[in-house]
C-alpha positions, 0 to 999 in steps of 0.5 A: 640839319635843322632837326639835328640842331633842334634835337641837340637843343632839346637834349641840352635843355633836358640834361640841364633840367635833370642836373638841376631838379633830378627827375622830370616826371610827374607821378601821383604822390603815394598816399593820395588818389591819382588826380590829387596825388598828381596835384600834390606832386606839382605843388611840392615841385614848385614849393621845392624850387622856390625853397631852393632859390631862396633858402640862403638869402640874407636878411637884406636880400629877403627884404629887398625892394628894387623899386617903390612898387616892388614886393620883397621875396619874404612878402611873396613867400608869405603871400603864397602861404596866405593863398594856400592857407585861405584855400585850405580852410575853404576847401579842406575844412569847409569854413572861412578864416577865423578873425585871428587867422584873417588878421594874421594872413590878410596882410599878405593877401594884398600886395600893397604899401601896407604889406611892404611896410609890415612884412620886413625884418624877418629872416627867410627861414620865418617865411619858409617855415610858415609855408611849411606849416601850411603845407603840412596841413594841406597835405594832411587834408588832401590825403583825406580826400578822393578824386570824386571830392576833387571833381566836386563843385564848391560853387557854380563853375568852380570845382576843388580841382580848379581851386588847387590848380589855382594854388599851383598856378599862383606858385608858378607865377610868383616863382617868376617874380621871386627870380626877377627880384633875385636878379635885381639884388644889388651885387 
C-alpha cells in the first residue's frame, strides 16, 4: 500500500511539472558540445522559469522590499545578470571587467543598502532585457568553446565547468529568493 501511495504521489508530481514546464528532460542544446550543451539547457531552463515567475510584475512588485534587509526582485535579477556578466568576461573572453563595466555591474554584485537604494524605479522588463543581453553573449561564447575547454582549469582547483555550474547554481538559489519575495507581496 505504501508503494502505491508513493507511486501515486510521484505521478502527481510529474504530471504537475509537465503541465507547468513542458518536457522534463535535459538534453544538450543543439550547436554546442555535449557537456556545454547540457549546461546551456540547464541555464536556459532556470532563466525561463525566473522570467515566467516575474514577467508580469508591476513596478511596485518589482521594487518591493518586505523588510529593511530584503532585496527586491528587480535587484535579484540584476544580480543574476551581473554574476553571469562577470564570469562571461572572465572565462569566455579571458579578461576582467573594464572600469565602465565594473561601474555598471558592481552595484548589483553586493546586495546591500546601496543596492536597495539604487536598484529601483525601473520596470521588470528593464532587468529581464539586461539579462537577455548578457545571455545572448554567453550563448555565443559557449558555442565557440568545446568540452576540452569546459574541463580546463582557469586556476588551481577551478575549471570552466565549475564556474558555469556556479552560475547555474546561483540562478537556482536566487529563484528561491524571488519566489519568497513574490509570496510576501502585499495582496
